All heavy atoms as a GROMACS GRO file, in nm:
protein
  527
    1PRO      N    1  19.212  10.899   1.922
    1PRO     CA    2  19.063  10.916   1.909
    1PRO      C    3  19.030  11.062   1.891
    1PRO      O    4  19.101  11.154   1.938
    1PRO     CB    5  19.012  10.869   2.042
    1PRO     CG    6  19.125  10.837   2.128
    1PRO     CD    7  19.247  10.850   2.050
    2VAL      N    8  18.920  11.089   1.820
    2VAL     CA    9  18.870  11.226   1.800
    2VAL      C   10  18.727  11.229   1.852
    2VAL      O   11  18.652  11.132   1.835
    2VAL     CB   12  18.878  11.268   1.651
    2VAL    CG1   13  18.789  11.186   1.562
    2VAL    CG2   14  18.843  11.412   1.641
    3THR      N   15  18.693  11.336   1.916
    3THR     CA   16  18.555  11.358   1.966
    3THR      C   17  18.489  11.454   1.869
    3THR      O   18  18.534  11.561   1.846
    3THR     CB   19  18.556  11.408   2.108
    3THR    OG1   20  18.616  11.320   2.195
    3THR    CG2   21  18.412  11.431   2.158
    4LEU      N   22  18.372  11.407   1.813
    4LEU     CA   23  18.289  11.488   1.726
    4LEU      C   24  18.167  11.535   1.799
    4LEU      O   25  18.101  11.456   1.865
    4LEU     CB   26  18.251  11.403   1.608
    4LEU     CG   27  18.369  11.342   1.529
    4LEU    CD1   28  18.319  11.239   1.428
    4LEU    CD2   29  18.445  11.450   1.458
    5ILE      N   30  18.138  11.665   1.791
    5ILE     CA   31  18.025  11.722   1.863
    5ILE      C   32  17.934  11.793   1.760
    5ILE      O   33  17.978  11.884   1.691
    5ILE     CB   34  18.072  11.826   1.967
    5ILE    CG1   35  18.171  11.762   2.064
    5ILE    CG2   36  17.952  11.887   2.040
    5ILE    CD1   37  18.243  11.856   2.153
    6GLY      N   38  17.811  11.746   1.752
    6GLY     CA   39  17.716  11.805   1.662
    6GLY      C   40  17.619  11.897   1.745
    6GLY      O   41  17.606  11.878   1.859
    7SER      N   42  17.567  11.994   1.675
    7SER     CA   43  17.464  12.080   1.741
    7SER      C   44  17.362  12.120   1.640
    7SER      O   45  17.381  12.119   1.518
    7SER     CB   46  17.535  12.207   1.793
    7SER     OG   47  17.587  12.286   1.695
    8GLY      N   48  17.246  12.152   1.690
    8GLY     CA   49  17.137  12.190   1.607
    8GLY      C   50  17.026  12.256   1.692
    8GLY      O   51  17.018  12.236   1.814
    9THR      N   52  16.943  12.337   1.630
    9THR     CA   53  16.831  12.395   1.695
    9THR      C   54  16.705  12.373   1.605
    9THR      O   55  16.718  12.360   1.486
    9THR     CB   56  16.847  12.550   1.720
    9THR    OG1   57  16.868  12.613   1.600
    9THR    CG2   58  16.961  12.570   1.817
   10ASP      N   59  16.587  12.374   1.669
   10ASP     CA   60  16.469  12.353   1.593
   10ASP      C   61  16.356  12.435   1.662
   10ASP      O   62  16.348  12.445   1.779
   10ASP     CB   63  16.428  12.199   1.595
   10ASP     CG   64  16.305  12.180   1.511
   10ASP    OD1   65  16.309  12.198   1.388
   10ASP    OD2   66  16.201  12.143   1.570
   11VAL      N   67  16.278  12.497   1.578
   11VAL     CA   68  16.155  12.568   1.626
   11VAL      C   69  16.035  12.483   1.580
   11VAL      O   70  16.024  12.451   1.464
   11VAL     CB   71  16.152  12.710   1.560
   11VAL    CG1   72  16.024  12.782   1.607
   11VAL    CG2   73  16.278  12.788   1.596
   12PRO      N   74  15.958  12.434   1.667
   12PRO     CA   75  15.938  12.470   1.804
   12PRO      C   76  16.000  12.375   1.904
   12PRO      O   77  15.933  12.317   1.991
   12PRO     CB   78  15.787  12.464   1.823
   12PRO     CG   79  15.741  12.354   1.730
   12PRO     CD   80  15.846  12.360   1.615
   13CYS      N   81  16.128  12.354   1.897
   13CYS     CA   82  16.204  12.273   1.992
   13CYS      C   83  16.169  12.127   1.986
   13CYS      O   84  16.160  12.058   2.087
   13CYS     CB   85  16.186  12.324   2.134
   13CYS     SG   86  16.247  12.491   2.158
   14ASP      N   87  16.157  12.067   1.863
   14ASP     CA   88  16.139  11.922   1.847
   14ASP      C   89  16.264  11.854   1.894
   14ASP      O   90  16.377  11.911   1.891
   14ASP     CB   91  16.118  11.887   1.702
   14ASP     CG   92  15.985  11.933   1.648
   14ASP    OD1   93  15.886  11.947   1.731
   14ASP    OD2   94  15.968  11.952   1.527
   15ALA      N   95  16.255  11.729   1.930
   15ALA     CA   96  16.369  11.646   1.967
   15ALA      C   97  16.451  11.620   1.835
   15ALA      O   98  16.394  11.608   1.727
   15ALA     CB   99  16.331  11.512   2.022
   16LEU      N  100  16.583  11.623   1.847
   16LEU     CA  101  16.672  11.604   1.728
   16LEU      C  102  16.743  11.473   1.740
   16LEU      O  103  16.783  11.429   1.845
   16LEU     CB  104  16.767  11.720   1.723
   16LEU     CG  105  16.713  11.857   1.707
   16LEU    CD1  106  16.821  11.962   1.712
   16LEU    CD2  107  16.634  11.873   1.578
   17THR      N  108  16.760  11.405   1.625
   17THR     CA  109  16.840  11.280   1.619
   17THR      C  110  16.963  11.308   1.536
   17THR      O  111  16.958  11.368   1.431
   17THR     CB  112  16.752  11.171   1.548
   17THR    OG1  113  16.636  11.149   1.620
   17THR    CG2  114  16.834  11.040   1.542
   18TYR      N  115  17.075  11.267   1.587
   18TYR     CA  116  17.206  11.286   1.524
   18TYR      C  117  17.262  11.157   1.476
   18TYR      O  118  17.270  11.061   1.552
   18TYR     CB  119  17.306  11.356   1.623
   18TYR     CG  120  17.262  11.487   1.674
   18TYR    CD1  121  17.173  11.499   1.781
   18TYR    CD2  122  17.314  11.604   1.621
   18TYR    CE1  123  17.131  11.620   1.827
   18TYR    CE2  124  17.274  11.728   1.665
   18TYR     CZ  125  17.186  11.736   1.771
   18TYR     OH  126  17.144  11.860   1.815
   19ALA      N  127  17.306  11.154   1.350
   19ALA     CA  128  17.370  11.038   1.293
   19ALA      C  129  17.499  11.078   1.224
   19ALA      O  130  17.499  11.163   1.135
   19ALA     CB  131  17.276  10.962   1.195
   20TRP      N  132  17.612  11.017   1.264
   20TRP     CA  133  17.737  11.041   1.203
   20TRP      C  134  17.771  10.934   1.103
   20TRP      O  135  17.757  10.811   1.138
   20TRP     CB  136  17.846  11.047   1.314
   20TRP     CG  137  17.832  11.159   1.409
   20TRP    CD1  138  17.766  11.162   1.523
   20TRP    CD2  139  17.893  11.291   1.394
   20TRP    NE1  140  17.775  11.279   1.586
   20TRP    CE2  141  17.857  11.366   1.506
   20TRP    CE3  142  17.970  11.355   1.298
   20TRP    CZ2  143  17.894  11.493   1.531
   20TRP    CZ3  144  18.008  11.483   1.318
   20TRP    CH2  145  17.969  11.553   1.433
   21TYR      N  146  17.818  10.968   0.989
   21TYR     CA  147  17.863  10.875   0.886
   21TYR      C  148  18.010  10.898   0.872
   21TYR      O  149  18.053  11.002   0.824
   21TYR     CB  150  17.788  10.893   0.756
   21TYR     CG  151  17.639  10.875   0.774
   21TYR    CD1  152  17.556  10.987   0.802
   21TYR    CD2  153  17.581  10.750   0.770
   21TYR    CE1  154  17.421  10.969   0.823
   21TYR    CE2  155  17.443  10.736   0.789
   21TYR     CZ  156  17.365  10.847   0.817
   21TYR     OH  157  17.228  10.830   0.838
   22LEU      N  158  18.090  10.801   0.912
   22LEU     CA  159  18.238  10.816   0.916
   22LEU      C  160  18.300  10.713   0.823
   22LEU      O  161  18.291  10.590   0.841
   22LEU     CB  162  18.286  10.796   1.058
   22LEU     CG  163  18.218  10.882   1.166
   22LEU    CD1  164  18.251  10.834   1.301
   22LEU    CD2  165  18.250  11.025   1.142
   23GLU      N  166  18.366  10.763   0.719
   23GLU     CA  167  18.435  10.678   0.625
   23GLU      C  168  18.564  10.627   0.683
   23GLU      O  169  18.634  10.701   0.757
   23GLU     CB  170  18.463  10.764   0.499
   23GLU     CG  171  18.547  10.690   0.393
   23GLU     CD  172  18.594  10.786   0.290
   23GLU    OE1  173  18.675  10.876   0.321
   23GLU    OE2  174  18.557  10.765   0.174
   24ASP      N  175  18.596  10.501   0.660
   24ASP     CA  176  18.724  10.446   0.696
   24ASP      C  177  18.763  10.345   0.588
   24ASP      O  178  18.699  10.331   0.486
   24ASP     CB  179  18.725  10.388   0.835
   24ASP     CG  180  18.630  10.272   0.857
   24ASP    OD1  181  18.590  10.206   0.756
   24ASP    OD2  182  18.590  10.245   0.970
   25ASN      N  183  18.871  10.274   0.612
   25ASN     CA  184  18.921  10.179   0.511
   25ASN      C  185  18.831  10.059   0.491
   25ASN      O  186  18.842   9.987   0.392
   25ASN     CB  187  19.057  10.132   0.547
   25ASN     CG  188  19.162  10.246   0.534
   25ASN    OD1  189  19.146  10.335   0.456
   25ASN    ND2  190  19.265  10.240   0.612
   26ASP      N  191  18.736  10.035   0.581
   26ASP     CA  192  18.644   9.925   0.571
   26ASP      C  193  18.510   9.966   0.516
   26ASP      O  194  18.410   9.888   0.515
   26ASP     CB  195  18.626   9.858   0.710
   26ASP     CG  196  18.754   9.798   0.764
   26ASP    OD1  197  18.827   9.742   0.680
   26ASP    OD2  198  18.773   9.803   0.880
   27GLY      N  199  18.487  10.089   0.473
   27GLY     CA  200  18.362  10.140   0.425
   27GLY      C  201  18.316  10.255   0.508
   27GLY      O  202  18.396  10.347   0.538
   28THR      N  203  18.188  10.258   0.546
   28THR     CA  204  18.139  10.367   0.622
   28THR      C  205  18.072  10.318   0.750
   28THR      O  206  17.996  10.222   0.747
   28THR     CB  207  18.029  10.449   0.545
   28THR    OG1  208  18.094  10.494   0.426
   28THR    CG2  209  17.973  10.563   0.623
   29SER      N  210  18.110  10.375   0.866
   29SER     CA  211  18.047  10.340   0.995
   29SER      C  212  17.940  10.449   1.022
   29SER      O  213  17.962  10.562   1.002
   29SER     CB  214  18.154  10.344   1.105
   29SER     OG  215  18.250  10.244   1.083
   30THR      N  216  17.827  10.402   1.080
   30THR     CA  217  17.722  10.494   1.124
   30THR      C  218  17.717  10.490   1.278
   30THR      O  219  17.704  10.383   1.333
   30THR     CB  220  17.585  10.454   1.066
   30THR    OG1  221  17.596  10.445   0.925
   30THR    CG2  222  17.478  10.549   1.111
   31ILE      N  223  17.727  10.606   1.338
   31ILE     CA  224  17.723  10.613   1.482
   31ILE      C  225  17.619  10.721   1.525
   31ILE      O  226  17.621  10.831   1.471
   31ILE     CB  227  17.860  10.655   1.542
   31ILE    CG1  228  17.970  10.555   1.496
   31ILE    CG2  229  17.851  10.664   1.693
   31ILE    CD1  230  18.110  10.596   1.538
   32LEU      N  231  17.527  10.675   1.607
   32LEU     CA  232  17.424  10.767   1.652
   32LEU      C  233  17.468  10.844   1.777
   32LEU      O  234  17.532  10.786   1.866
   32LEU     CB  235  17.292  10.695   1.681
   32LEU     CG  236  17.233  10.614   1.562
   32LEU    CD1  237  17.106  10.544   1.605
   32LEU    CD2  238  17.204  10.712   1.444
   33GLY      N  239  17.429  10.970   1.783
   33GLY     CA  240  17.457  11.047   1.905
   33GLY      C  241  17.507  11.188   1.869
   33GLY      O  242  17.566  11.207   1.766
   34GLN      N  243  17.479  11.284   1.962
   34GLN     CA  244  17.521  11.419   1.938
   34GLN      C  245  17.672  11.425   1.958
   34GLN      O  246  17.736  11.506   1.888
   34GLN     CB  247  17.443  11.510   2.034
   34GLN     CG  248  17.478  11.658   2.010
   34GLN     CD  249  17.392  11.748   2.098
   34GLN    OE1  250  17.316  11.704   2.180
   34GLN    NE2  251  17.407  11.878   2.075
   35VAL      N  252  17.728  11.357   2.051
   35VAL     CA  253  17.871  11.355   2.077
   35VAL      C  254  17.917  11.214   2.065
   35VAL      O  255  17.873  11.123   2.134
   35VAL     CB  256  17.899  11.410   2.220
   35VAL    CG1  257  18.050  11.407   2.250
   35VAL    CG2  258  17.840  11.550   2.239
   36VAL      N  259  18.018  11.191   1.978
   36VAL     CA  260  18.071  11.060   1.959
   36VAL      C  261  18.222  11.067   1.954
   36VAL      O  262  18.285  11.172   1.928
   36VAL     CB  263  18.025  10.993   1.827
   36VAL    CG1  264  17.872  10.980   1.825
   36VAL    CG2  265  18.070  11.070   1.703
   37THR      N  266  18.287  10.954   1.990
   37THR     CA  267  18.432  10.940   1.978
   37THR      C  268  18.466  10.832   1.878
   37THR      O  269  18.401  10.724   1.882
   37THR     CB  270  18.492  10.908   2.118
   37THR    OG1  271  18.457  11.011   2.209
   37THR    CG2  272  18.641  10.896   2.110
   38TYR      N  273  18.560  10.859   1.795
   38TYR     CA  274  18.594  10.761   1.689
   38TYR      C  275  18.744  10.768   1.667
   38TYR      O  276  18.810  10.871   1.684
   38TYR     CB  277  18.524  10.803   1.557
   38TYR     CG  278  18.535  10.697   1.451
   38TYR    CD1  279  18.450  10.585   1.452
   38TYR    CD2  280  18.627  10.711   1.350
   38TYR    CE1  281  18.460  10.488   1.355
   38TYR    CE2  282  18.636  10.613   1.247
   38TYR     CZ  283  18.554  10.503   1.254
   38TYR     OH  284  18.562  10.406   1.155
   39THR      N  285  18.799  10.651   1.631
   39THR     CA  286  18.946  10.635   1.608
   39THR      C  287  18.965  10.576   1.466
   39THR      O  288  18.914  10.466   1.439
   39THR     CB  289  19.012  10.546   1.710
   39THR    OG1  290  18.991  10.601   1.839
   39THR    CG2  291  19.160  10.534   1.687
   40TRP      N  292  19.030  10.648   1.381
   40TRP     CA  293  19.076  10.596   1.259
   40TRP      C  294  19.209  10.521   1.278
   40TRP      O  295  19.294  10.569   1.347
   40TRP     CB  296  19.094  10.706   1.152
   40TRP     CG  297  18.968  10.757   1.095
   40TRP    CD1  298  18.898  10.702   0.985
   40TRP    CD2  299  18.888  10.866   1.140
   40TRP    NE1  300  18.786  10.775   0.965
   40TRP    CE2  301  18.778  10.878   1.055
   40TRP    CE3  302  18.907  10.960   1.245
   40TRP    CZ2  303  18.679  10.978   1.073
   40TRP    CZ3  304  18.811  11.057   1.260
   40TRP    CH2  305  18.697  11.061   1.177
   41MET      N  306  19.224  10.403   1.218
   41MET     CA  307  19.336  10.318   1.243
   41MET      C  308  19.453  10.342   1.146
   41MET      O  309  19.565  10.295   1.172
   41MET     CB  310  19.297  10.171   1.243
   41MET     CG  311  19.193  10.135   1.348
   41MET     SD  312  19.240  10.200   1.513
   41MET     CE  313  19.244  10.054   1.601
   42THR      N  314  19.424  10.409   1.036
   42THR     CA  315  19.525  10.430   0.930
   42THR      C  316  19.529  10.579   0.894
   42THR      O  317  19.427  10.640   0.886
   42THR     CB  318  19.486  10.347   0.805
   42THR    OG1  319  19.467  10.213   0.844
   42THR    CG2  320  19.593  10.356   0.704
   43ALA      N  321  19.646  10.630   0.873
   43ALA     CA  322  19.658  10.769   0.830
   43ALA      C  323  19.592  10.790   0.698
   43ALA      O  324  19.587  10.696   0.614
   43ALA     CB  325  19.808  10.805   0.824
   44GLY      N  326  19.539  10.905   0.674
   44GLY     CA  327  19.472  10.934   0.549
   44GLY      C  328  19.373  11.048   0.564
   44GLY      O  329  19.362  11.111   0.675
   45THR      N  330  19.298  11.076   0.461
   45THR     CA  331  19.189  11.178   0.463
   45THR      C  332  19.059  11.108   0.450
   45THR      O  333  19.037  11.023   0.363
   45THR     CB  334  19.209  11.280   0.347
   45THR    OG1  335  19.337  11.338   0.368
   45THR    CG2  336  19.098  11.385   0.353
   46TYR      N  337  18.964  11.134   0.543
   46TYR     CA  338  18.837  11.059   0.550
   46TYR      C  339  18.722  11.155   0.550
   46TYR      O  340  18.728  11.267   0.602
   46TYR     CB  341  18.838  10.978   0.684
   46TYR     CG  342  18.944  10.876   0.688
   46TYR    CD1  343  19.060  10.900   0.755
   46TYR    CD2  344  18.932  10.755   0.619
   46TYR    CE1  345  19.166  10.810   0.762
   46TYR    CE2  346  19.035  10.663   0.621
   46TYR     CZ  347  19.150  10.689   0.698
   46TYR     OH  348  19.250  10.594   0.700
   47PHE      N  349  18.616  11.116   0.486
   47PHE     CA  350  18.494  11.188   0.473
   47PHE      C  351  18.406  11.176   0.602
   47PHE      O  352  18.387  11.060   0.647
   47PHE     CB  353  18.413  11.144   0.353
   47PHE     CG  354  18.290  11.225   0.322
   47PHE    CD1  355  18.302  11.356   0.278
   47PHE    CD2  356  18.163  11.167   0.330
   47PHE    CE1  357  18.191  11.428   0.249
   47PHE    CE2  358  18.051  11.242   0.302
   47PHE     CZ  359  18.062  11.370   0.266
   48VAL      N  360  18.360  11.282   0.657
   48VAL     CA  361  18.271  11.283   0.776
   48VAL      C  362  18.150  11.356   0.747
   48VAL      O  363  18.150  11.467   0.696
   48VAL     CB  364  18.345  11.352   0.896
   48VAL    CG1  365  18.254  11.357   1.020
   48VAL    CG2  366  18.477  11.284   0.927
   49LYS      N  367  18.031  11.295   0.773
   49LYS     CA  368  17.903  11.357   0.750
   49LYS      C  369  17.815  11.351   0.874
   49LYS      O  370  17.813  11.242   0.941
   49LYS     CB  371  17.833  11.292   0.630
   49LYS     CG  372  17.697  11.347   0.600
   49LYS     CD  373  17.641  11.291   0.466
   49LYS     CE  374  17.602  11.149   0.478
   49LYS     NZ  375  17.528  11.095   0.361
   50LEU      N  376  17.746  11.454   0.904
   50LEU     CA  377  17.652  11.461   1.016
   50LEU      C  378  17.511  11.489   0.960
   50LEU      O  379  17.492  11.583   0.888
   50LEU     CB  380  17.690  11.564   1.118
   50LEU     CG  381  17.586  11.591   1.232
   50LEU    CD1  382  17.570  11.462   1.316
   50LEU    CD2  383  17.627  11.708   1.316
   51ARG      N  384  17.416  11.401   0.996
   51ARG     CA  385  17.278  11.417   0.958
   51ARG      C  386  17.193  11.443   1.082
   51ARG      O  387  17.200  11.363   1.177
   51ARG     CB  388  17.228  11.287   0.888
   51ARG     CG  389  17.086  11.298   0.838
   51ARG     CD  390  17.046  11.164   0.771
   51ARG     NE  391  16.925  11.171   0.696
   51ARG     CZ  392  16.809  11.145   0.750
   51ARG    NH1  393  16.800  11.110   0.878
   51ARG    NH2  394  16.700  11.151   0.676
   52VAL      N  395  17.120  11.552   1.087
   52VAL     CA  396  17.036  11.589   1.201
   52VAL      C  397  16.895  11.588   1.152
   52VAL      O  398  16.862  11.658   1.052
   52VAL     CB  399  17.075  11.723   1.260
   52VAL    CG1  400  16.989  11.758   1.382
   52VAL    CG2  401  17.224  11.723   1.303
   53GLU      N  402  16.808  11.518   1.221
   53GLU     CA  403  16.663  11.512   1.186
   53GLU      C  404  16.578  11.546   1.304
   53GLU      O  405  16.605  11.506   1.420
   53GLU     CB  406  16.631  11.370   1.136
   53GLU     CG  407  16.484  11.357   1.088
   53GLU     CD  408  16.461  11.220   1.022
   53GLU    OE1  409  16.555  11.144   1.006
   53GLU    OE2  410  16.344  11.194   0.992
   54ASP      N  411  16.468  11.621   1.277
   54ASP     CA  412  16.372  11.653   1.386
   54ASP      C  413  16.256  11.562   1.381
   54ASP      O  414  16.246  11.472   1.294
   54ASP     CB  415  16.330  11.799   1.376
   54ASP     CG  416  16.242  11.836   1.262
   54ASP    OD1  417  16.196  11.745   1.189
   54ASP    OD2  418  16.215  11.957   1.244
   55ASP      N  419  16.166  11.574   1.477
   55ASP     CA  420  16.047  11.486   1.489
   55ASP      C  421  15.956  11.491   1.373
   55ASP      O  422  15.882  11.399   1.343
   55ASP     CB  423  15.965  11.527   1.614
   55ASP     CG  424  16.034  11.488   1.744
   55ASP    OD1  425  16.137  11.421   1.741
   55ASP    OD2  426  15.981  11.522   1.851
   56ASP      N  427  15.959  11.604   1.297
   56ASP     CA  428  15.864  11.622   1.184
   56ASP      C  429  15.928  11.572   1.052
   56ASP      O  430  15.863  11.595   0.948
   56ASP     CB  431  15.825  11.770   1.173
   56ASP     CG  432  15.762  11.822   1.295
   56ASP    OD1  433  15.676  11.751   1.359
   56ASP    OD2  434  15.794  11.936   1.334
   57GLY      N  435  16.046  11.517   1.056
   57GLY     CA  436  16.112  11.471   0.934
   57GLY      C  437  16.199  11.573   0.863
   57GLY      O  438  16.251  11.545   0.759
   58GLY      N  439  16.214  11.692   0.926
   58GLY     CA  440  16.306  11.786   0.870
   58GLY      C  441  16.446  11.742   0.887
   58GLY      O  442  16.483  11.692   0.993
   59VAL      N  443  16.534  11.751   0.786
   59VAL     CA  444  16.669  11.705   0.787
   59VAL      C  445  16.762  11.806   0.737
   59VAL      O  446  16.735  11.881   0.644
   59VAL     CB  447  16.680  11.574   0.695
   59VAL    CG1  448  16.823  11.530   0.685
   59VAL    CG2  449  16.591  11.465   0.739
   60THR      N  450  16.881  11.812   0.802
   60THR     CA  451  16.991  11.889   0.749
   60THR      C  452  17.116  11.804   0.759
   60THR      O  453  17.125  11.720   0.844
   60THR     CB  454  17.009  12.026   0.827
   60THR    OG1  455  17.102  12.105   0.755
   60THR    CG2  456  17.056  12.003   0.966
   61ILE      N  457  17.206  11.824   0.669
   61ILE     CA  458  17.328  11.748   0.658
   61ILE      C  459  17.444  11.839   0.640
   61ILE      O  460  17.443  11.937   0.566
   61ILE     CB  461  17.321  11.650   0.539
   61ILE    CG1  462  17.210  11.547   0.558
   61ILE    CG2  463  17.455  11.577   0.522
   61ILE    CD1  464  17.184  11.459   0.439
   62ASP      N  465  17.555  11.811   0.710
   62ASP     CA  466  17.675  11.890   0.694
   62ASP      C  467  17.788  11.784   0.680
   62ASP      O  468  17.780  11.673   0.729
   62ASP     CB  469  17.699  11.978   0.814
   62ASP     CG  470  17.794  12.091   0.784
   62ASP    OD1  471  17.846  12.100   0.673
   62ASP    OD2  472  17.827  12.170   0.876
   63ALA      N  473  17.893  11.824   0.610
   63ALA     CA  474  17.999  11.732   0.584
   63ALA      C  475  18.132  11.808   0.588
   63ALA      O  476  18.143  11.926   0.563
   63ALA     CB  477  17.987  11.663   0.451
   64THR      N  478  18.241  11.728   0.614
   64THR     CA  479  18.378  11.780   0.620
   64THR      C  480  18.469  11.657   0.596
   64THR      O  481  18.426  11.545   0.574
   64THR     CB  482  18.408  11.850   0.748
   64THR    OG1  483  18.534  11.926   0.735
   64THR    CG2  484  18.412  11.760   0.866
   65THR      N  485  18.597  11.688   0.606
   65THR     CA  486  18.700  11.582   0.595
   65THR      C  487  18.778  11.581   0.725
   65THR      O  488  18.798  11.685   0.790
   65THR     CB  489  18.790  11.594   0.477
   65THR    OG1  490  18.845  11.725   0.477
   65THR    CG2  491  18.713  11.567   0.351
   66ALA      N  492  18.829  11.461   0.762
   66ALA     CA  493  18.923  11.448   0.874
   66ALA      C  494  19.058  11.405   0.817
   66ALA      O  495  19.058  11.312   0.740
   66ALA     CB  496  18.868  11.344   0.972
   67HIS      N  497  19.162  11.477   0.859
   67HIS     CA  498  19.294  11.443   0.812
   67HIS      C  499  19.366  11.374   0.931
   67HIS      O  500  19.390  11.438   1.029
   67HIS     CB  501  19.367  11.568   0.765
   67HIS     CG  502  19.302  11.645   0.662
   67HIS    ND1  503  19.297  11.603   0.531
   67HIS    CD2  504  19.219  11.754   0.664
   67HIS    CE1  505  19.223  11.683   0.457
   67HIS    NE2  506  19.173  11.778   0.535
   68VAL      N  507  19.400  11.243   0.909
   68VAL     CA  508  19.466  11.165   1.012
   68VAL      C  509  19.609  11.146   0.980
   68VAL      O  510  19.640  11.105   0.869
   68VAL     CB  511  19.392  11.030   1.028
   68VAL    CG1  512  19.461  10.947   1.131
   68VAL    CG2  513  19.247  11.054   1.061
   69THR      N  514  19.695  11.180   1.069
   69THR     CA  515  19.840  11.160   1.052
   69THR      C  516  19.890  11.059   1.144
   69THR      O  517  19.835  11.038   1.255
   69THR     CB  518  19.915  11.298   1.069
   69THR    OG1  519  19.888  11.347   1.198
   69THR    CG2  520  19.878  11.399   0.971
   70PRO      N  521  20.006  10.992   1.107
   70PRO     CA  522  20.060  10.885   1.198
   70PRO      C  523  20.120  10.945   1.325
   70PRO      O  524  20.145  11.059   1.334
   70PRO     CB  525  20.166  10.822   1.117
   70PRO     CG  526  20.190  10.909   0.998
   70PRO     CD  527  20.075  11.006   0.990
   0.00000   0.00000   0.00000
């Protein structure tokens, strides 16, 4: 398992919503939360995206890849 930790700040301190989009062999899983744990079942390289939205509809997205080895 891997633990993913998102962070963000907003002025004037609106509440933030975190959504993780995690690619796997079955498609894409969406998991809500600032801190999530996920396990890929097959070795490979997977796309990981974090979307953070504030109360006013402001959105930022960041993405990376996860390299899973057996």
